[in-house]
Residue, then its C-alpha position, 0 to 999 in steps of 0.5 A: m120514106a112515106l109518100c102522100p097517097p094520091s087520094r089525099i093529094k086530090r082531097a086537099a085540092a078538092l077542099a080548096q076548090s070547094a071552099q072557093r066555090r062556096w065563098r063565091s056563092g055569097s050566101m051566109i051558109g056558103r061562106f060558113l061551109a067555106r070556112l069549114d073547108r078552110d079549117t079542115l085543110q089547115r087541120e088535116y094538111g097544114v095548108y092555108i088556102s084563103p077562100k078568096a083566092r082564085l084557083g084554076k082547074n087541076l091545082t096539084m099539090p104533090h105534098p100538101v103540107g105548109i102551103v099558104v095562099g093569101d086572099g087575092v092570089q090568082i092561080g091558073q090551070d094545071v098549076t103545081l105547088f110543092q110543100n111549104v110554098t108561100l103566095g101573098r102580099k109583101r106588106v100589110a099596106n101593099e095591095g098586090y098579090p101574085v098571079l100565077h098563069d097556067h102550067v106553072v110549077v113552084y117547087a118546095g119552100a119557094v116564096i112569091l110575094g107582092g103584085v108579081t106575075i108568073g108567066a105560063h109554063a114558068v118554073i120556080a126553083a126550090n127556096s127561091v124568093v120571087l119579088t119581080d115578074i117572071p116571064a113565060h117559059s122561063t126558070a127562076a132561082g135564087i134569093p132574090a129570084r133571077v131568070l136563069p138563062g135557057p139552052s142556047 
């Protein structure tokens, strides 16, 4: 089984954050370079992270393959996104984008759509479809995702 080396994981996150900084510079050259970073992410990793998305520090992508992050998505600090995660709008007419607070973990294949908020330290299980808000310090799983009961 081949594992993604740590240097490639850090490079993918660094490219995403570089694209974000360059896009926010507002200059034509900065936006051009942001698009180059975005294209490199797509070509080398199969990851699309919009330069317009807001990324917090220490974004981790242990398996940077197939991750899609839309324009208005906000991601807090120390968030982990596994492979094939999708964050974006429900419909073209719908203006809401997901907001992920600090220390959220989103496992493989999860889809988070619409103007939902994922609370701090929440965990989204693999292949879940999140369409409603998830409170902090909770775990959500299923299609559609429901908050699982915690230990009593």
